[in-house]
TORKOL-4160 file (C-alpha; in steps of 0.2 Angstrom, whole numbers, padded with zeros to 4 digits, m for minus):
363
<pt num="1" X="0339" Y="m0517" Z="m0721"/>
<pt num="2" X="0355" Y="m0526" Z="m0726"/>
<pt num="3" X="0371" Y="m0522" Z="m0716"/>
<pt num="4" X="0360" Y="m0513" Z="m0703"/>
<pt num="5" X="0346" Y="m0522" Z="m0695"/>
<pt num="6" X="0357" Y="m0538" Z="m0692"/>
<pt num="7" X="0370" Y="m0528" Z="m0683"/>
<pt num="8" X="0357" Y="m0521" Z="m0671"/>
<pt num="9" X="0350" Y="m0539" Z="m0668"/>
<pt num="10" X="0345" Y="m0541" Z="m0650"/>
<pt num="11" X="0348" Y="m0560" Z="m0651"/>
<pt num="12" X="0366" Y="m0556" Z="m0658"/>
<pt num="13" X="0369" Y="m0543" Z="m0645"/>
<pt num="14" X="0364" Y="m0555" Z="m0631"/>
<pt num="15" X="0376" Y="m0569" Z="m0638"/>
<pt num="16" X="0390" Y="m0557" Z="m0639"/>
<pt num="17" X="0387" Y="m0551" Z="m0621"/>
<pt num="18" X="0385" Y="m0568" Z="m0614"/>
<pt num="19" X="0402" Y="m0573" Z="m0622"/>
<pt num="20" X="0410" Y="m0557" Z="m0615"/>
<pt num="21" X="0404" Y="m0561" Z="m0598"/>
<pt num="22" X="0410" Y="m0578" Z="m0598"/>
<pt num="23" X="0427" Y="m0574" Z="m0606"/>
<pt num="24" X="0433" Y="m0559" Z="m0595"/>
<pt num="25" X="0442" Y="m0563" Z="m0578"/>
<pt num="26" X="0452" Y="m0548" Z="m0575"/>
<pt num="27" X="0449" Y="m0529" Z="m0576"/>
<pt num="28" X="0453" Y="m0521" Z="m0593"/>
<pt num="29" X="0453" Y="m0503" Z="m0599"/>
<pt num="30" X="0448" Y="m0503" Z="m0618"/>
<pt num="31" X="0448" Y="m0486" Z="m0627"/>
<pt num="32" X="0436" Y="m0483" Z="m0642"/>
<pt num="33" X="0445" Y="m0470" Z="m0653"/>
<pt num="34" X="0430" Y="m0463" Z="m0662"/>
<pt num="35" X="0416" Y="m0451" Z="m0655"/>
<pt num="36" X="0404" Y="m0461" Z="m0666"/>
<pt num="37" X="0408" Y="m0476" Z="m0657"/>
<pt num="38" X="0406" Y="m0467" Z="m0640"/>
<pt num="39" X="0389" Y="m0461" Z="m0645"/>
<pt num="40" X="0384" Y="m0479" Z="m0650"/>
<pt num="41" X="0390" Y="m0486" Z="m0634"/>
<pt num="42" X="0380" Y="m0474" Z="m0623"/>
<pt num="43" X="0365" Y="m0473" Z="m0634"/>
<pt num="44" X="0362" Y="m0491" Z="m0635"/>
<pt num="45" X="0366" Y="m0494" Z="m0616"/>
<pt num="46" X="0381" Y="m0505" Z="m0620"/>
<pt num="47" X="0391" Y="m0497" Z="m0606"/>
<pt num="48" X="0378" Y="m0503" Z="m0593"/>
<pt num="49" X="0377" Y="m0521" Z="m0600"/>
<pt num="50" X="0396" Y="m0524" Z="m0600"/>
<pt num="51" X="0404" Y="m0533" Z="m0585"/>
<pt num="52" X="0410" Y="m0522" Z="m0571"/>
<pt num="53" X="0428" Y="m0528" Z="m0575"/>
<pt num="54" X="0427" Y="m0519" Z="m0592"/>
<pt num="55" X="0430" Y="m0501" Z="m0592"/>
<pt num="56" X="0427" Y="m0492" Z="m0608"/>
<pt num="57" X="0438" Y="m0476" Z="m0610"/>
<pt num="58" X="0432" Y="m0463" Z="m0622"/>
<pt num="59" X="0447" Y="m0457" Z="m0634"/>
<pt num="60" X="0450" Y="m0441" Z="m0644"/>
<pt num="61" X="0441" Y="m0447" Z="m0659"/>
<pt num="62" X="0431" Y="m0431" Z="m0663"/>
<pt num="63" X="0440" Y="m0419" Z="m0675"/>
<pt num="64" X="0429" Y="m0405" Z="m0670"/>
<pt num="65" X="0433" Y="m0407" Z="m0652"/>
<pt num="66" X="0452" Y="m0407" Z="m0655"/>
<pt num="67" X="0452" Y="m0392" Z="m0666"/>
<pt num="68" X="0463" Y="m0379" Z="m0657"/>
<pt num="69" X="0455" Y="m0363" Z="m0650"/>
<pt num="70" X="0467" Y="m0353" Z="m0661"/>
<pt num="71" X="0461" Y="m0360" Z="m0677"/>
<pt num="72" X="0443" Y="m0356" Z="m0672"/>
<pt num="73" X="0449" Y="m0338" Z="m0668"/>
<pt num="74" X="0457" Y="m0338" Z="m0686"/>
<pt num="75" X="0440" Y="m0343" Z="m0694"/>
<pt num="76" X="0431" Y="m0330" Z="m0684"/>
<pt num="77" X="0445" Y="m0317" Z="m0689"/>
<pt num="78" X="0443" Y="m0321" Z="m0708"/>
<pt num="79" X="0424" Y="m0320" Z="m0707"/>
<pt num="80" X="0424" Y="m0304" Z="m0697"/>
<pt num="81" X="0440" Y="m0294" Z="m0702"/>
<pt num="82" X="0444" Y="m0300" Z="m0719"/>
<pt num="83" X="0425" Y="m0302" Z="m0723"/>
<pt num="84" X="0427" Y="m0318" Z="m0733"/>
<pt num="85" X="0413" Y="m0330" Z="m0736"/>
<pt num="86" X="0417" Y="m0343" Z="m0723"/>
<pt num="87" X="0410" Y="m0360" Z="m0726"/>
<pt num="88" X="0409" Y="m0374" Z="m0713"/>
<pt num="89" X="0401" Y="m0390" Z="m0708"/>
<pt num="90" X="0387" Y="m0387" Z="m0696"/>
<pt num="91" X="0395" Y="m0395" Z="m0681"/>
<pt num="92" X="0409" Y="m0382" Z="m0681"/>
<pt num="93" X="0400" Y="m0366" Z="m0680"/>
<pt num="94" X="0394" Y="m0368" Z="m0662"/>
<pt num="95" X="0411" Y="m0373" Z="m0655"/>
<pt num="96" X="0418" Y="m0359" Z="m0644"/>
<pt num="97" X="0434" Y="m0350" Z="m0648"/>
<pt num="98" X="0443" Y="m0340" Z="m0635"/>
<pt num="99" X="0431" Y="m0325" Z="m0637"/>
<pt num="100" X="0416" Y="m0331" Z="m0648"/>
<pt num="101" X="0410" Y="m0345" Z="m0659"/>
<pt num="102" X="0407" Y="m0344" Z="m0678"/>
<pt num="103" X="0388" Y="m0344" Z="m0674"/>
<pt num="104" X="0390" Y="m0329" Z="m0663"/>
<pt num="105" X="0400" Y="m0321" Z="m0677"/>
<pt num="106" X="0387" Y="m0325" Z="m0690"/>
<pt num="107" X="0374" Y="m0317" Z="m0678"/>
<pt num="108" X="0384" Y="m0302" Z="m0678"/>
<pt num="109" X="0383" Y="m0301" Z="m0697"/>
<pt num="110" X="0398" Y="m0311" Z="m0704"/>
<pt num="111" X="0395" Y="m0321" Z="m0720"/>
<pt num="112" X="0396" Y="m0338" Z="m0713"/>
<pt num="113" X="0387" Y="m0352" Z="m0723"/>
<pt num="114" X="0384" Y="m0370" Z="m0718"/>
<pt num="115" X="0388" Y="m0383" Z="m0732"/>
<pt num="116" X="0387" Y="m0401" Z="m0733"/>
<pt num="117" X="0403" Y="m0403" Z="m0744"/>
<pt num="118" X="0418" Y="m0393" Z="m0748"/>
<pt num="119" X="0413" Y="m0394" Z="m0766"/>
<pt num="120" X="0398" Y="m0384" Z="m0761"/>
<pt num="121" X="0411" Y="m0371" Z="m0756"/>
<pt num="122" X="0420" Y="m0372" Z="m0773"/>
<pt num="123" X="0403" Y="m0369" Z="m0781"/>
<pt num="124" X="0401" Y="m0353" Z="m0770"/>
<pt num="125" X="0418" Y="m0347" Z="m0775"/>
<pt num="126" X="0414" Y="m0349" Z="m0793"/>
<pt num="127" X="0397" Y="m0340" Z="m0791"/>
<pt num="128" X="0406" Y="m0325" Z="m0782"/>
<pt num="129" X="0421" Y="m0321" Z="m0791"/>
<pt num="130" X="0423" Y="m0304" Z="m0782"/>
<pt num="131" X="0423" Y="m0312" Z="m0765"/>
<pt num="132" X="0436" Y="m0323" Z="m0756"/>
<pt num="133" X="0428" Y="m0340" Z="m0750"/>
<pt num="134" X="0436" Y="m0350" Z="m0737"/>
<pt num="135" X="0431" Y="m0368" Z="m0732"/>
<pt num="136" X="0435" Y="m0373" Z="m0714"/>
<pt num="137" X="0443" Y="m0390" Z="m0718"/>
<pt num="138" X="0441" Y="m0400" Z="m0701"/>
<pt num="139" X="0442" Y="m0419" Z="m0700"/>
<pt num="140" X="0452" Y="m0435" Z="m0698"/>
<pt num="141" X="0457" Y="m0445" Z="m0713"/>
<pt num="142" X="0439" Y="m0448" Z="m0718"/>
<pt num="143" X="0436" Y="m0431" Z="m0724"/>
<pt num="144" X="0453" Y="m0428" Z="m0731"/>
<pt num="145" X="0449" Y="m0434" Z="m0749"/>
<pt num="146" X="0434" Y="m0422" Z="m0753"/>
<pt num="147" X="0444" Y="m0408" Z="m0745"/>
<pt num="148" X="0459" Y="m0412" Z="m0755"/>
<pt num="149" X="0448" Y="m0414" Z="m0771"/>
<pt num="150" X="0441" Y="m0396" Z="m0768"/>
<pt num="151" X="0458" Y="m0388" Z="m0769"/>
<pt num="152" X="0463" Y="m0399" Z="m0784"/>
<pt num="153" X="0447" Y="m0394" Z="m0793"/>
<pt num="154" X="0449" Y="m0375" Z="m0788"/>
<pt num="155" X="0466" Y="m0375" Z="m0795"/>
<pt num="156" X="0460" Y="m0383" Z="m0811"/>
<pt num="157" X="0446" Y="m0370" Z="m0813"/>
<pt num="158" X="0458" Y="m0356" Z="m0809"/>
<pt num="159" X="0447" Y="m0351" Z="m0794"/>
<pt num="160" X="0460" Y="m0340" Z="m0785"/>
<pt num="161" X="0447" Y="m0334" Z="m0773"/>
<pt num="162" X="0445" Y="m0351" Z="m0765"/>
<pt num="163" X="0456" Y="m0357" Z="m0750"/>
<pt num="164" X="0454" Y="m0369" Z="m0736"/>
<pt num="165" X="0458" Y="m0367" Z="m0717"/>
<pt num="166" X="0466" Y="m0384" Z="m0713"/>
<pt num="167" X="0464" Y="m0393" Z="m0697"/>
<pt num="168" X="0466" Y="m0411" Z="m0702"/>
<pt num="169" X="0472" Y="m0423" Z="m0689"/>
<pt num="170" X="0477" Y="m0441" Z="m0690"/>
<pt num="171" X="0473" Y="m0456" Z="m0679"/>
<pt num="172" X="0488" Y="m0467" Z="m0678"/>
<pt num="173" X="0500" Y="m0453" Z="m0671"/>
<pt num="174" X="0486" Y="m0449" Z="m0658"/>
<pt num="175" X="0486" Y="m0467" Z="m0653"/>
<pt num="176" X="0504" Y="m0467" Z="m0650"/>
<pt num="177" X="0503" Y="m0451" Z="m0640"/>
<pt num="178" X="0490" Y="m0459" Z="m0629"/>
<pt num="179" X="0501" Y="m0475" Z="m0626"/>
<pt num="180" X="0516" Y="m0463" Z="m0622"/>
<pt num="181" X="0506" Y="m0453" Z="m0609"/>
<pt num="182" X="0512" Y="m0458" Z="m0592"/>
<pt num="183" X="0494" Y="m0456" Z="m0585"/>
<pt num="184" X="0487" Y="m0467" Z="m0599"/>
<pt num="185" X="0481" Y="m0485" Z="m0593"/>
<pt num="186" X="0474" Y="m0491" Z="m0609"/>
<pt num="187" X="0476" Y="m0510" Z="m0612"/>
<pt num="188" X="0467" Y="m0512" Z="m0629"/>
<pt num="189" X="0460" Y="m0501" Z="m0642"/>
<pt num="190" X="0445" Y="m0501" Z="m0654"/>
<pt num="191" X="0451" Y="m0492" Z="m0669"/>
<pt num="192" X="0439" Y="m0482" Z="m0680"/>
<pt num="193" X="0432" Y="m0492" Z="m0695"/>
<pt num="194" X="0429" Y="m0477" Z="m0706"/>
<pt num="195" X="0447" Y="m0471" Z="m0705"/>
<pt num="196" X="0453" Y="m0488" Z="m0709"/>
<pt num="197" X="0441" Y="m0489" Z="m0723"/>
<pt num="198" X="0451" Y="m0475" Z="m0731"/>
<pt num="199" X="0469" Y="m0478" Z="m0725"/>
<pt num="200" X="0469" Y="m0497" Z="m0723"/>
<pt num="201" X="0478" Y="m0506" Z="m0709"/>
<pt num="202" X="0496" Y="m0505" Z="m0712"/>
<pt num="203" X="0499" Y="m0490" Z="m0700"/>
<pt num="204" X="0493" Y="m0500" Z="m0685"/>
<pt num="205" X="0505" Y="m0515" Z="m0686"/>
<pt num="206" X="0520" Y="m0506" Z="m0680"/>
<pt num="207" X="0510" Y="m0498" Z="m0666"/>
<pt num="208" X="0504" Y="m0514" Z="m0660"/>
<pt num="209" X="0521" Y="m0522" Z="m0660"/>
<pt num="210" X="0529" Y="m0507" Z="m0652"/>
<pt num="211" X="0517" Y="m0505" Z="m0637"/>
<pt num="212" X="0512" Y="m0523" Z="m0636"/>
<pt num="213" X="0493" Y="m0519" Z="m0635"/>
<pt num="214" X="0479" Y="m0526" Z="m0646"/>
<pt num="215" X="0470" Y="m0515" Z="m0658"/>
<pt num="216" X="0454" Y="m0521" Z="m0666"/>
<pt num="217" X="0446" Y="m0511" Z="m0680"/>
<pt num="218" X="0427" Y="m0510" Z="m0677"/>
<pt num="219" X="0411" Y="m0502" Z="m0685"/>
<pt num="220" X="0398" Y="m0492" Z="m0675"/>
<pt num="221" X="0383" Y="m0503" Z="m0673"/>
<pt num="222" X="0380" Y="m0513" Z="m0657"/>
<pt num="223" X="0385" Y="m0529" Z="m0664"/>
<pt num="224" X="0401" Y="m0522" Z="m0672"/>
<pt num="225" X="0406" Y="m0514" Z="m0656"/>
<pt num="226" X="0403" Y="m0530" Z="m0645"/>
<pt num="227" X="0412" Y="m0541" Z="m0658"/>
<pt num="228" X="0427" Y="m0529" Z="m0656"/>
<pt num="229" X="0426" Y="m0529" Z="m0637"/>
<pt num="230" X="0425" Y="m0548" Z="m0637"/>
<pt num="231" X="0440" Y="m0550" Z="m0649"/>
<pt num="232" X="0450" Y="m0537" Z="m0638"/>
<pt num="233" X="0446" Y="m0546" Z="m0622"/>
<pt num="234" X="0451" Y="m0563" Z="m0629"/>
<pt num="235" X="0468" Y="m0556" Z="m0634"/>
<pt num="236" X="0470" Y="m0548" Z="m0617"/>
<pt num="237" X="0465" Y="m0563" Z="m0607"/>
<pt num="238" X="0478" Y="m0574" Z="m0617"/>
<pt num="239" X="0492" Y="m0561" Z="m0615"/>
<pt num="240" X="0492" Y="m0558" Z="m0634"/>
<pt num="241" X="0493" Y="m0542" Z="m0644"/>
<pt num="242" X="0489" Y="m0541" Z="m0663"/>
<pt num="243" X="0479" Y="m0531" Z="m0675"/>
<pt num="244" X="0462" Y="m0538" Z="m0680"/>
<pt num="245" X="0449" Y="m0532" Z="m0692"/>
<pt num="246" X="0431" Y="m0534" Z="m0685"/>
<pt num="247" X="0424" Y="m0523" Z="m0699"/>
<pt num="248" X="0428" Y="m0533" Z="m0714"/>
<pt num="249" X="0412" Y="m0529" Z="m0723"/>
<pt num="250" X="0419" Y="m0511" Z="m0725"/>
<pt num="251" X="0438" Y="m0511" Z="m0721"/>
<pt num="252" X="0451" Y="m0519" Z="m0733"/>
<pt num="253" X="0469" Y="m0522" Z="m0729"/>
<pt num="254" X="0474" Y="m0509" Z="m0742"/>
<pt num="255" X="0460" Y="m0496" Z="m0738"/>
<pt num="256" X="0454" Y="m0486" Z="m0753"/>
<pt num="257" X="0469" Y="m0483" Z="m0764"/>
<pt num="258" X="0460" Y="m0470" Z="m0775"/>
<pt num="259" X="0456" Y="m0459" Z="m0760"/>
<pt num="260" X="0473" Y="m0460" Z="m0753"/>
<pt num="261" X="0480" Y="m0455" Z="m0770"/>
<pt num="262" X="0469" Y="m0439" Z="m0769"/>
<pt num="263" X="0474" Y="m0435" Z="m0752"/>
<pt num="264" X="0493" Y="m0436" Z="m0755"/>
<pt num="265" X="0491" Y="m0426" Z="m0772"/>
<pt num="266" X="0486" Y="m0411" Z="m0761"/>
<pt num="267" X="0492" Y="m0414" Z="m0744"/>
<pt num="268" X="0508" Y="m0419" Z="m0735"/>
<pt num="269" X="0510" Y="m0425" Z="m0716"/>
<pt num="270" X="0515" Y="m0411" Z="m0704"/>
<pt num="271" X="0515" Y="m0408" Z="m0685"/>
<pt num="272" X="0498" Y="m0403" Z="m0678"/>
<pt num="273" X="0491" Y="m0395" Z="m0662"/>
<pt num="274" X="0477" Y="m0404" Z="m0654"/>
<pt num="275" X="0465" Y="m0395" Z="m0642"/>
<pt num="276" X="0467" Y="m0401" Z="m0625"/>
<pt num="277" X="0482" Y="m0412" Z="m0629"/>
<pt num="278" X="0495" Y="m0401" Z="m0637"/>
<pt num="279" X="0507" Y="m0403" Z="m0652"/>
<pt num="280" X="0508" Y="m0421" Z="m0658"/>
<pt num="281" X="0522" Y="m0424" Z="m0671"/>
<pt num="282" X="0517" Y="m0429" Z="m0689"/>
<pt num="283" X="0499" Y="m0430" Z="m0684"/>
<pt num="284" X="0491" Y="m0419" Z="m0697"/>
<pt num="285" X="0490" Y="m0414" Z="m0715"/>
<pt num="286" X="0495" Y="m0397" Z="m0723"/>
<pt num="287" X="0494" Y="m0392" Z="m0741"/>
<pt num="288" X="0509" Y="m0396" Z="m0752"/>
<pt num="289" X="0519" Y="m0381" Z="m0758"/>
<pt num="290" X="0511" Y="m0382" Z="m0776"/>
<pt num="291" X="0494" Y="m0378" Z="m0767"/>
<pt num="292" X="0499" Y="m0365" Z="m0755"/>
<pt num="293" X="0489" Y="m0352" Z="m0765"/>
<pt num="294" X="0474" Y="m0361" Z="m0758"/>
<pt num="295" X="0480" Y="m0361" Z="m0740"/>
<pt num="296" X="0470" Y="m0348" Z="m0731"/>
<pt num="297" X="0483" Y="m0346" Z="m0717"/>
<pt num="298" X="0496" Y="m0342" Z="m0729"/>
<pt num="299" X="0485" Y="m0332" Z="m0741"/>
<pt num="300" X="0479" Y="m0320" Z="m0727"/>
<pt num="301" X="0495" Y="m0320" Z="m0717"/>
<pt num="302" X="0485" Y="m0324" Z="m0701"/>
<pt num="303" X="0494" Y="m0321" Z="m0685"/>
<pt num="304" X="0483" Y="m0326" Z="m0670"/>
<pt num="305" X="0490" Y="m0328" Z="m0653"/>
<pt num="306" X="0487" Y="m0345" Z="m0644"/>
<pt num="307" X="0476" Y="m0344" Z="m0629"/>
<pt num="308" X="0474" Y="m0355" Z="m0614"/>
<pt num="309" X="0459" Y="m0366" Z="m0612"/>
<pt num="310" X="0447" Y="m0362" Z="m0598"/>
<pt num="311" X="0454" Y="m0369" Z="m0581"/>
<pt num="312" X="0437" Y="m0376" Z="m0577"/>
<pt num="313" X="0437" Y="m0387" Z="m0592"/>
<pt num="314" X="0445" Y="m0404" Z="m0591"/>
<pt num="315" X="0442" Y="m0408" Z="m0610"/>
<pt num="316" X="0461" Y="m0413" Z="m0612"/>
<pt num="317" X="0459" Y="m0426" Z="m0598"/>
<pt num="318" X="0443" Y="m0432" Z="m0606"/>
<pt num="319" X="0451" Y="m0433" Z="m0624"/>
<pt num="320" X="0465" Y="m0443" Z="m0618"/>
<pt num="321" X="0454" Y="m0455" Z="m0609"/>
<pt num="322" X="0460" Y="m0451" Z="m0591"/>
<pt num="323" X="0443" Y="m0445" Z="m0585"/>
<pt num="324" X="0425" Y="m0448" Z="m0590"/>
<pt num="325" X="0414" Y="m0433" Z="m0594"/>
<pt num="326" X="0403" Y="m0435" Z="m0578"/>
<pt num="327" X="0419" Y="m0433" Z="m0567"/>
<pt num="328" X="0421" Y="m0415" Z="m0572"/>
<pt num="329" X="0415" Y="m0403" Z="m0558"/>
<pt num="330" X="0406" Y="m0392" Z="m0571"/>
<pt num="331" X="0398" Y="m0406" Z="m0581"/>
<pt num="332" X="0379" Y="m0401" Z="m0582"/>
<pt num="333" X="0382" Y="m0386" Z="m0572"/>
<pt num="334" X="0392" Y="m0372" Z="m0580"/>
<pt num="335" X="0395" Y="m0383" Z="m0595"/>
<pt num="336" X="0380" Y="m0388" Z="m0605"/>
<pt num="337" X="0377" Y="m0390" Z="m0624"/>
<pt num="338" X="0369" Y="m0372" Z="m0623"/>
<pt num="339" X="0384" Y="m0365" Z="m0614"/>
<pt num="340" X="0399" Y="m0376" Z="m0617"/>
<pt num="341" X="0415" Y="m0373" Z="m0609"/>
<pt num="342" X="0424" Y="m0385" Z="m0621"/>
<pt num="343" X="0421" Y="m0393" Z="m0638"/>
<pt num="344" X="0417" Y="m0411" Z="m0632"/>
<pt num="345" X="0401" Y="m0404" Z="m0625"/>
<pt num="346" X="0395" Y="m0395" Z="m0641"/>
<pt num="347" X="0401" Y="m0407" Z="m0655"/>
<pt num="348" X="0389" Y="m0420" Z="m0661"/>
<pt num="349" X="0403" Y="m0433" Z="m0658"/>
<pt num="350" X="0409" Y="m0426" Z="m0642"/>
<pt num="351" X="0409" Y="m0438" Z="m0627"/>
<pt num="352" X="0402" Y="m0425" Z="m0615"/>
<pt num="353" X="0388" Y="m0421" Z="m0626"/>
<pt num="354" X="0384" Y="m0440" Z="m0627"/>
<pt num="355" X="0384" Y="m0442" Z="m0608"/>
<pt num="356" X="0373" Y="m0426" Z="m0607"/>
<pt num="357" X="0360" Y="m0431" Z="m0620"/>
<pt num="358" X="0359" Y="m0449" Z="m0618"/>
<pt num="359" X="0365" Y="m0455" Z="m0601"/>
<pt num="360" X="0355" Y="m0456" Z="m0585"/>
<pt num="361" X="0367" Y="m0444" Z="m0576"/>
<pt num="362" X="0358" Y="m0434" Z="m0563"/>
<pt num="363" X="0362" Y="m0416" Z="m0562"/>
């Protein structure tokens, strides 16, 4: 299969691994931003094949994992107290809030529907004119275009019973927050290819220049990741820092202009809270004033108190790359996918879930 089999080629994997082993002479910490990259590294055994001098750090690249407890509580409140039809992607409904998950609310009778697109939620709103329909709009830049389009379409159709509960987060500001963290020891970064495919590369140039660290955009297959690691190591070994695109078959310098146009028609940049990390300035999207009638938080005047994370969960340290999942005292004990303490254990892209399901960690 073109663009798939060749990027899983054992021969190419071996070539890249051999070159990585012959190139590295010092110890380096490389962070992969995206949870999809983390799962690929673990699932394909790449972490075990890399030289001991290369330490892969798992970053905050899972939008489900960084959705604040308060927002999940808001979604539960809308479904239970306001009796809306709450639509969500499937990976959100099992993430624990401060008291319960959306799945538990659904089991208790709340009208919660799993959809595959926000446009499905728009359709549900059209079919149920006497019900309020809310879509839980979670994601990075990659899911922003369809979420924005759903609001644009709802406005054009005069579907005043449709709104979105927004939890959109942005990668470049999170990367800066990691570099600014005193505990961070990241030397180089593998940036997420799907985000760059939408937004392009321009946001990364000033970050590379400001922090003097290499950023390499990669895909998700084994060869993609190893190519990105090799390019990062070559820069680090030479004392260089620049932005490189190791995913050129998908990512263009300018990204996808039509997708960006849709995003910024409906959204504007704002501060955003990240679960386990805190508030990162200018790191999220919110609906523009002309679309506030479709903002569920504003429409329903929601006021939910922020609650603290479980003291037993170290998700914040994991999301910032300070600790690995199996360094958590509760990993595989009190915290499992069936009974998660934090979102990284339940999300399909969470680092803790990847270690639990795929690694050879002994409980």
